[in-house]
N, C-alpha and C positions, 0 to 999 in steps of 0.2 A: 208809372212805368212798371210793367210786369217783368220780373226776372224769371227766366227759364234756364235752368242748368242743363247742360248737355248730359248725355248718358255717361260720357267719359268723366266730366266734372263730378257728377254724383257718385260714380264708382270710387274716385279718388277720395272723396269725403267719407263715404261708407267704410272704406278700407281702413281709415284712421280712427274710427269711433272706438271707444272702449268696448271690450268684448260683450258685456251684457246689452249695451245700447246697440251694438252692431247686430246682435241676434234679433232684437226688436225691429230694427230698421230693415233687416232682410225679410222679415215676415210682412212688414207694412211699408214697403219701399216707397210707394206713391205718396203716402201720408207724410212720411219723414222728409222726403225730397221736397214736397210742397211746403212743409214747415220751414226748412232752410231757405227756400226761395222767398217765403214771406218775410223772414228776418232780413234777408238781403235786400228786399224791396224797401223795407223801412230804413236800412242802413244807407243804401245808395240814393234813395229819394229824399233823404234828410226829412222824413216825415215823422209825425208823432204816432205812437202806438195806436191811439184812439182813432186815427184816420185809416187804419188798416181794415180792409174788407176781406175777411178770411172765410173760405169755404170749409175750413177745418173747425170752425167754432168762432167764438168771439175773439176780439183782439186781445182780451185779457188772458185767454187760454194760451195764445201764442206768446204773450209777454211772460207769463209765469214759467213756461218751458224755457224760454230764452234766459230768464234769470237763473233757473236751475243749472242749465248748461254752463252759464257764466261762472257760477259758484264752483262747479265741478271741473272747470278747466277744459271743457269740451270744445269751446269756441277756438281755443288756441290750436287745437288739432285741425279744425275746419279751416282756419286761416292758413295754416301750413299747406293744406291740401289745395287751397285756392291760389297759391303763389303764382302759378302760371297765368292767372287772371288778376293783375295788380289792381285794377279798378275795383274789383269785388273784394279782394283780400284787404286792400287798404281801407275801404269804406267800412267793412265789418270790423276791422281792427280798431278804427276810430270809435265806432258805436259801442263795442265791448269795453274799450278803455273808459269812455264817458260813463258807462253804466257802473263799472267797478269803482270809479272815483266817487260817484254819487252814493253808491251803497256803503262805501267806507265812511263817508261823511255822516250818513244816517246812523251807522253803528256807533261812531264816535259820539255823536250827540246823545244817543240813547244811553250811553254808558256814563255820561257826565252826571255828577251828583246834582240834585235840584238845588237851586240857589234860594236862600231865604231872602225874601223881599223886606225892606225896612218898614 
């Protein structure tokens, strides 16, 4: 299922991006809009990142940017912008929440001291 944001939806999202990111998105609106659509495609389609066919590059490129935006709290702003579309905002909120929980578990595991085996 391909997600296509309306111009109105994209403008609401772009207006809420942090200033530096907003300037980049203004210069490359089509690429940034497509990136958000690809993330929404993964979120609403309940698909794995590796299943994503991206014209912007490999699935990994999309995932790495998704991860950065998650770490920086950008997705919270996007979710707020998408509130008038509850199916999109809800799916994205679930995907971001799953990602954050998994990232937190990975960080906790890597911070644990190594156990000595008998």
